[in-house]
C-alpha positions in Angstrom: 14.6 -25.2 32.4 11.7 -24.2 30.0 13.1 -20.7 29.5 16.6 -22.0 28.7 15.1 -24.2 26.0 12.9 -21.6 24.5 13.2 -21.3 20.7 14.6 -17.9 19.7 12.6 -15.4 17.7 13.4 -15.2 14.0 14.8 -11.7 13.7 14.4 -11.5 9.9 10.6 -11.6 10.3 10.4 -8.7 12.8 10.8 -5.3 11.2 13.5 -3.2 12.9 11.1 -0.4 14.0 9.0 -2.9 16.1 9.8 -3.0 19.7 10.0 -6.3 21.6 7.0 -5.3 23.7 4.9 -4.4 20.6 5.8 -7.7 19.0 4.8 -9.7 21.9 1.5 -7.8 22.2 0.7 -8.3 18.5 1.4 -12.0 18.7 -0.8 -12.4 21.8 -3.7 -10.6 20.0 -3.4 -12.8 17.0 -3.2 -16.1 18.7 -5.9 -18.8 18.1 -8.1 -18.5 21.1 -8.2 -21.7 23.2 -6.4 -23.9 20.7 -2.7 -23.2 21.1 -0.7 -25.1 23.6 2.8 -23.7 22.8 4.2 -20.4 23.8 2.5 -17.6 21.8 5.9 -16.0 20.8 7.5 -19.2 19.7 8.3 -19.5 15.9 6.1 -22.1 14.3 2.9 -21.5 16.1 -0.2 -19.9 14.5 0.0 -16.6 16.4 3.6 -16.1 15.5 3.1 -16.8 11.8 0.1 -14.5 11.5 1.8 -11.7 13.4 4.9 -12.1 11.2 2.8 -11.8 8.0 1.0 -8.7 9.2 4.2 -7.0 10.4 5.8 -7.8 7.1 3.1 -6.1 5.2 3.6 -3.1 7.5 7.3 -3.1 6.9 6.9 -3.3 3.1 4.5 -0.4 3.1 7.0 1.7 5.2 9.8 0.9 2.7 7.7 2.0 -0.3 6.4 5.1 1.3 9.7 6.0 2.9 11.2 6.8 -0.6 9.2 10.0 -0.4 10.2 12.5 2.3 6.7 13.9 2.1 5.4 10.8 3.9 7.9 10.7 6.7 5.4 12.2 9.2 2.7 9.8 8.1 5.0 6.8 8.7 6.1 8.0 12.1 2.5 8.7 13.4 0.3 6.1 11.6 2.6 3.2 10.6 4.7 2.5 13.7 2.4 -0.4 14.6 -0.8 -2.1 13.7 -3.7 -0.4 15.4 -5.2 -2.6 18.1 -8.7 -2.4 16.7 -7.4 -3.6 13.4 -5.4 -6.5 14.9 -8.3 -7.4 17.1 -10.7 -7.6 14.1 -8.3 -9.5 11.9 -8.2 -12.2 14.5 -12.0 -12.5 14.6 -13.2 -11.9 11.0 -11.7 -13.2 7.7 -10.7 -9.7 6.6 -7.4 -10.8 5.3 -9.0 -13.3 2.9 -12.0 -11.2 1.7 -12.6 -8.2 -0.5 -13.5 -5.3 1.9 -14.8 -1.8 1.3 -13.0 0.4 3.8 -15.2 3.5 4.4 -13.1 6.4 5.6 -9.9 4.5 4.9 -7.6 7.4 6.0 -4.0 6.5 5.2 -4.7 2.8 4.8 -3.8 1.5 8.3 -6.6 -1.1 8.0 -6.9 -1.3 4.3 -3.3 -2.6 4.1 -4.3 -5.8 5.8 -7.5 -6.5 3.9 -7.9 -9.1 1.2 -7.5 -9.0 -2.6 -10.1 -6.8 -4.3 -10.4 -4.5 -1.3 -11.0 -0.8 -1.9 -10.9 2.3 0.4 -12.7 5.6 0.1 -11.9 8.8 1.9 -12.5 12.6 1.4 -8.9 13.6 2.2 -6.8 13.8 -1.0 -3.5 13.4 0.9 -4.7 10.2 2.6 -5.9 8.7 -0.7 -2.7 9.7 -2.4 -0.7 7.9 0.3 -2.8 4.8 -0.1 -2.2 4.7 -3.8 1.6 5.3 -3.3 1.9 2.0 -1.4 -0.2 0.1 -3.9 -3.6 0.2 -2.3 -6.8 0.8 -4.2 -8.5 4.0 -2.9 -11.0 6.4 -4.2 -11.3 10.1 -3.4 -14.9 11.0 -2.5 -17.4 12.2 0.1 -19.5 9.2 1.2 -22.3 11.6 2.3 -22.5 13.1 -1.1 -22.0 11.1 -4.3 -18.7 9.5 -3.4 -20.2 6.0 -3.2 -21.1 6.2 -6.8 -17.4 5.5 -7.5 -17.7 2.2 -5.7 -18.9 -0.9 -7.6 -22.2 -2.4 -6.3 -22.2 -6.0 -5.0 -18.4 -6.2 -5.0 -17.5 -6.8 -1.4 -18.0 -9.4 1.2 -17.4 -7.0 4.1 -18.0 -3.3 4.5 -15.6 -1.9 7.2 -16.9 1.3 9.0 -14.5 2.2 11.8 -14.7 5.5 13.7 -16.8 7.1 10.9 -20.4 7.2 12.0 -19.6 9.6 14.9 -18.3 12.1 12.3 -21.1 12.2 9.6 -24.3 14.2 9.5 -26.6 11.4 8.6 -25.3 8.0 9.8 -28.6 6.2 9.1 -28.6 7.3 5.4 -24.9 6.4 5.0 -25.5 2.9 6.4 -28.4 2.4 4.0 -26.4 3.5 1.0 -23.6 1.0 1.9 -25.8 -2.1 1.8 -25.9 -2.4 -2.1 -22.1 -2.5 -2.1 -22.3 -5.9 -0.4 -22.4 -9.3 -2.1 -25.3 -11.6 -1.1 -24.7 -12.8 2.5 -22.1 -9.9 2.9 -21.5 -8.3 6.3 -21.2 -4.8 7.7 -18.5 -4.6 10.4 -19.0 -1.4 12.5 -16.5 -0.1 15.0 -17.9 2.7 17.1 -17.3 4.6 20.3 -20.1 4.3 22.8 -21.0 5.9 26.1 -20.9 3.3 28.9 -24.2 3.0 30.8 -22.5 3.1 34.2 -21.7 6.5 35.7 -18.9 4.9 37.7 -17.3 3.3 34.6 -17.6 6.7 32.8 -15.9 8.5 35.6 -13.1 5.9 35.9 -12.4 6.0 32.1 -12.4 9.8 32.2 -9.9 9.8 35.0 -7.7 7.5 33.0 -8.0 9.6 29.8 -9.8 6.8 28.1 -12.9 8.6 26.9 -13.4 8.3 23.1 -17.1 8.9 23.7 -16.3 12.5 24.7 -14.3 13.5 21.6 -15.1 17.0 20.5 -14.8 16.1 16.8 -17.8 13.8 17.1 -21.2 14.9 15.9 -22.9 12.0 17.6 -22.6 10.2 20.9 -23.9 6.7 20.8 -24.6 4.1 23.4 -24.6 0.4 22.5 -28.4 0.4 22.5 -28.7 3.5 20.2 -26.1 2.0 17.8 -28.1 -1.2 17.5 -31.3 0.8 17.0 -29.7 2.9 14.3 -28.6 -0.3 12.4 -32.2 -1.6 12.6 -33.6 1.7 11.2 -31.0 1.5 8.4 -32.1 -2.0 7.5 -29.6 -4.2 9.2 -29.9 -7.2 11.6 -27.3 -7.4 14.3 -25.5 -10.7 14.3 -22.8 -10.2 16.9 -21.5 -7.6 19.3 -17.9 -7.8 20.5 -16.0 -5.6 23.0 -12.4 -4.8 21.8 -10.5 -5.0 25.0 -6.8 -3.8 25.3 -4.4 -6.5 24.4 -3.4 -7.3 28.0 -7.1 -8.0 28.8 -7.9 -9.8 25.5 -8.6 -13.2 27.1 -11.5 -11.8 29.1 -13.0 -9.7 26.3 -16.0 -12.1 25.9 -16.8 -11.6 29.6 -17.1 -7.8 29.5 -20.7 -6.6 29.0 -21.0 -4.1 26.1 -23.0 -1.7 28.3 -19.8 -0.7 30.2 -17.4 -0.6 27.2 -16.2 2.6 25.6 -15.9 0.9 22.1 -17.7 -1.9 20.4 -17.6 -3.9 17.2 -21.0 -4.7 15.7 -21.4 -7.3 12.9 -24.6 -6.9 11.0 -26.3 -8.1 7.8 -28.8 -6.3 5.5 -32.4 -7.4 6.3 -35.1 -6.6 3.8 -37.9 -6.9 6.4 -36.2 -4.4 8.8 -35.6 -2.1 5.8 -39.2 -2.3 4.7 -40.5 -1.6 8.2 -38.2 1.4 8.6 -39.2 2.8 5.2 -42.9 2.4 6.1 -42.3 4.3 9.3 -40.5 7.1 7.4 -43.3 7.4 5.0 -45.8 7.8 7.8 -43.6 10.4 9.5 -43.6 12.5 6.3 -47.4 12.5 6.3 -47.7 13.8 9.9 
């Protein structure tokens, strides 16, 4: 009886390139945890409305970029769906309502969903050009050199660093240079691949092909503990650590210990005491 009375989806809100399965997954990821009593895919509930808005942004970006044949491959590979890490974070932090600095923004898959005043920076000219073509604010620069000089200080409430630290030569120095870009009480949101502590978990993930911690392109291999230590040495205090589980397992994400996860989100704030302690230690090291 319940199924026969279910309200239909509003087809005008669902872009034609989105499959039914992808739609249901996105709605489930964007639901209000523990507060919704209606079906998560029913028009009118919070999860449905937020998913519709996010997919509409994605659809509009595809329409604009689709006018250029040069971007066809980008659309097919990077804009078929909202990346899970992005949808997961949008549901837990106010990224859609805040000015965000997207470090290593690539083609804007995350930047597209951030609030007014958000800016991306990347060292790939093609990626920055694509971002600008769909109306996003993006700067071309190397964040390990002088690229961050292009970014206004104290302009952002959140600095988003996703899948970047593994690829840079000096992650501690990069993190330290990002702190001045934050407004007072601003937050760093770091998404990083980590090596699970358990050998059994590592083996199981490798058998399933789920091993971001083994990527050949990475210069560094972190654990949760070393990532937290790195943040402290860069002058940040960790506020929260969250495991981004696959959408199907999202309801139990809070129950999964970070020590066995292959990826984590870490929320941190600049801490002057930690920074001073780290700089004193660095000064002593130079005298040894």
